[in-house]
C-alpha positions in Angstrom: -59.0 37.5 56.4 -55.7 36.7 54.7 -53.1 34.1 53.9 -49.4 34.3 54.6 -47.0 33.3 51.7 -44.6 30.6 53.0 -42.8 29.8 49.8 -42.4 31.2 46.3 -40.6 29.2 43.6 -37.9 31.1 41.8 -39.0 31.7 38.2 -42.7 31.3 38.9 -45.2 33.9 37.8 -45.6 35.1 41.4 -41.8 35.4 41.9 -41.4 37.3 38.6 -44.2 39.7 39.8 -42.4 40.4 43.1 -44.3 38.2 45.6 -41.9 36.9 48.3 -42.0 34.7 51.3 -43.6 36.5 54.2 -46.0 38.6 52.1 -49.6 38.5 53.1 -52.3 37.9 50.4 -55.5 39.7 51.3 -57.5 39.4 48.0 -57.1 37.9 44.6 -59.3 39.5 41.9 -61.2 41.4 44.6 -62.1 38.2 46.6 -60.9 37.7 50.1 -58.5 34.9 50.7 -59.3 32.9 53.9 -57.0 29.9 53.4 -55.0 27.8 51.0 -58.1 26.5 49.2 -59.4 30.0 48.5 -55.9 30.8 47.2 -55.9 27.8 44.9 -59.4 28.4 43.6 -58.9 32.2 43.0 -55.5 31.8 41.4 -56.8 29.7 38.6 -57.3 32.7 36.3 -55.3 33.9 33.4 -55.1 37.4 34.8 -54.7 38.1 38.5 -54.8 41.1 40.7 -53.3 40.2 44.0 -53.8 42.6 47.0 -50.9 42.5 49.4 -52.2 45.3 51.5 -49.5 47.9 50.9 -49.4 47.1 47.2 -51.2 45.3 44.4 -49.5 42.9 42.0 -50.8 42.2 38.5 -49.9 38.8 37.0 -50.7 37.6 33.5 -50.5 33.8 33.4 -51.8 32.6 30.0 -50.2 29.2 30.5 -51.8 28.7 33.9 -48.5 27.9 35.5 -48.5 27.3 39.3 -47.9 30.6 41.0 
């Protein structure tokens, strides 16, 4: 399963890491993302590995800013 990215705020940790509108998130920290609730729960970590299928993105978010 996966979740499609519909919006990324400029300046956010996700934007700085290269995630863009239209990307598909398959896993965060090795766990499948089925919907928005999975995304919100799994993204509440200081260090994230986001699997976009064709590439992995690493985000260090020590201030727990919204992605």
